[in-house]
N, C-alpha and C positions, 0 to 999 in steps of 0.2 A: 906573476907566478912566484910563490914563496919557495925558498930553498929548503924549507922544512919538509921532511918526509911525511907521508900520509899517516904512518903509525904514530909518529911523535905528535902530529897535530891532533889526531883522534884522541890521544891520551889526555892532552891538556884541555881540549874542548869538552870532553866528557866530564873531566874533573871540575871544570868551571860551569857546567850545565849551560853551555852556550849553543845556540842553534847551528846545525851543520847537516850536510848530506854526505854520506859515504857512497861513492860510485865504484862498482866492481865490474871488471870484465868477466862475465860468466860463460861466454861462448865466443869462438872465433873460427871463421872459415875462410880459406884462401889467404891472400896477402893482406895482413892487418898491421897497424902500427905497434900494437902491444899484444901480449899473450894473455890467455885466461889466467886470472889471479891478480892482474895488475889493478891497482886501486888509486883513487884520488879523493881528497876531501875538499868540499866546497862550502864556504860560508858566504854571507851577504857581501863581503868585501875582500875576500882572499881565496886563493886556490893553492892546495898543497899537493905536490907530486904531479904526475902527468899521465894521461892516457895515450899520448903520442902526438898531441898538438893538432894544428890544422882546424878546418871547419868542423870536422867531426867532434873534436874536443870542445869547441866553442858551443856547439849545439847541446852537448852533454851538460856543460856548465849552465847554460840558459835554462835547461830543463830542471836542474837542481835548484837554481835560484827561484824559479817559478814555484817549486814546492815549498821553499822557505817563506816566500811571500804569502802563499796561501795559509801556511801555518801561522804566520804573524797576524793574519786577519781573523784567526780563531777557528779555521777549519782543522778537523782532525785528520792529520796525514800519518796514519799508523801502519798502513799496508805498504810493503815494498812494491816498487814499480819496476816492471821489466820493459825495456825498450830495445828494438832492433834497429841497427844502423847499417844500411847497405852503402859501402864506401864507393861511391860513384854516382849514385842517384841522389838520395836525400842529402848526403854529406858533401857532394861536389868534389870528391877526391878521386884520384885515378888508381887507387890501390886495387879496386875490384873485388875486395873481400866483403865479408859480413861480420859485424860485431854485435853481440848481445850484452847490454849493460843492465845491472841491477842497481836501482837507486833506493837507498835507505835513509829516510829523513828522521833526524833527531831534533825535536822541537826545542830542546833546551830544558829549562826548568819546567817540571811537571806542575808546579804550583808556586804562586808568589804569595808571600806573607809579609805584611807590614806591621811592625811592632813600634808603638809609640811609648817611649819610656824605657830607661835602662836601669831600673831598680833591681832589688834582689831577685824577684821572680823572673824578670826578663833575662837577667844574667844567668839564671839557671836554665831557662827555656831555650835560648838560642843555641847553646851547644848541643842540646838534644835534637834540634832540627837540622843542623848543618850536615850530618851524614846522609840525609835524604836528598833526592834530586830536586830540591826546592831552592828558590832564591829569597833571601831575607832582606827586606828594606827596613832599616832600623833608625829611628829618630829619637833624639833627646835634646832638650833645650839647654842643658848644662854643658859648659865648654869642655870639661874634663871627663865627660861620661864614658868615653871610649878610649881613654888614654892607655889603659892596661890591656886592651883587646888585641890579640894576635891577628894579623891580616888574614883574610880568607876571601877567595874569589867569589864565593856565593853570598857574602854579606856586604851590603852597601850601607855604611854608617854615615848619617848626615845630621847636621845641627838643625833642630826644630826652631823655626822662627815664627812667632805669633802673627807676624805681618804677611807671611807667605803660606799659611796653612792650606788655604783653598788651592793655591797654585801647586803646592807639593802633592796634594791628593789627586789633582787633575792629571799630573804627570805619571801617576802609578799605573802599572799594567792593568789592562782590563781583566776582571775576574779575580782581583787580589782579595785575600782574606785579611781583615784588619783586626788588630788587638790593641786596645787602648788601656794603658797601665802606667801612666806617668805619676810623678810624685805630687801632682797638684790637681785637686778635684775640679777647679775652675777650668784648667787646661783640658782635662778629660772631657768636660761637657762641651767645650768649644770644638774639640776634635770630633766628638760624636755628631754634633750639629753639621760640621763640614762633610763628614763621611756620608751622612744621610742625604745630603744634597748631590752626591755623586753616584749616578746609576751604575757605573762600572765596578763598584765595590760589591763583591759576592757575598760577604758576610761581615758582621761587626760584633766583636766581643769586647765587653767592658769588665775590667776587674773590679771587684767590690761586692758589697752585700746587696740584698734586695732593698734595704732602706736607702742605700746610696742611689740606686736606680730610681726609686720612687721620688727622691728629691730632684732628680734630673728631668723628670717627665713634664712638669708644669712649664719650665722655661723652654723646653724643646717644643711643646705644643704652641707656646706663644711665638716661637720662631717660625711656625707654619707647618710643623710635622704632625700628620694625623696618626690615628691609632695603627693603621696599616704600616706606616713607616716606622713607628716606634717598636712594632713587633719584630722588626729586623734585628734589633739589638738583643744580644744574649748577655744577661747579667744575673747571677754570677757566671763566670766562664769556667770551663772544665767539664769533663765527662761526668754525667750524673752518677751519684753514688760515691764519688771520691771525696772523703771528708777530711783529709790531711790539711794542716795549716802551715806546715813548714814550706819555705820557698820552693825547695826541690819537689815536694809532694804536689804543690799547686802546679808547678811546671809540667810534671808528668801528666796530670789530669788535663791540662790545656793541650799538650802534644797529642794525647789520645783523642781528644775531641776534634782536633784539626784533621786527624786521619779519617774521621767519619765524614768530613766535609769534602775530602778529595774526590774528584770525579772518578766513577767506576765504569769501565768499558763493558758493554754487553757483547760477547763474542758470538758470531754465527758459527754453525757447525763446521763450515769450511771457510778458511781465511788465508790471507797471504796471496802469493802468486798461484793462480789456479793451474792444475795439471794441464788443462786444455791449452792454456796460454803457453806453457813450456813446449808442448808438442807443436803448436803453431809456429813459434819462433825458431825452435831448434830442429824441427822436423824429426824428432826422436821421441821415443817413449819415455815414461817417467819411472825411475827405479823405486820400487816399493819395499 
């Protein structure tokens, strides 16, 4: 159990776009370890604050970590979950009361972007993306590429090694969107080849002109990529109609295009914790 308070932990976990679950006591009846309003934050390897301890808290932590594990497998855990804990039956405690807990799962980064290359366009692009709840994986082969970059919890800067490209791509999160924009066309082609071999990459964008992409296609076909695979590559990159050539203008067009690739939820007319669930758990009506 961490000595950090739940609100302090929540602040830095949200800022870092790190996966976590916020558990809140929303109802209590009889003798209970904590009052309504008590909260705790749970991550995969830490707990911040307490709901009162004992088997009841252990069960709550297990429930929260099950949600985090499901989210890590790619399941969409977007609806808050309400659970009732009778302290004596399910929880094996002798308090005799009842506690209702609300579990809110925050999956962390809503989107993962990998940027290969730290040239002028990438240097303009990454600061545009960092205010968003995304995580940026940034690679460059030059030793001093990130020397002037201020540290950020949402940006993971790494040295690009020609000998480990396939391994580095394999380790990227499933569903990552890739942008290839290095200073070397040969390196760009090798990266596109490796990205096409990895089914977990959601999209591939290549900076450059149509003639650059045309020159890449023959060696990529010879490497075994068919027309369907090559159609996954966007080149040029950037939202259609953006004609600027300055690095910042290109970066804006790329950022706008990435927004169109972000998953969009379709909401049902009724969502969240259903009124009938509240009535069942609390035995009370719902205020409208």
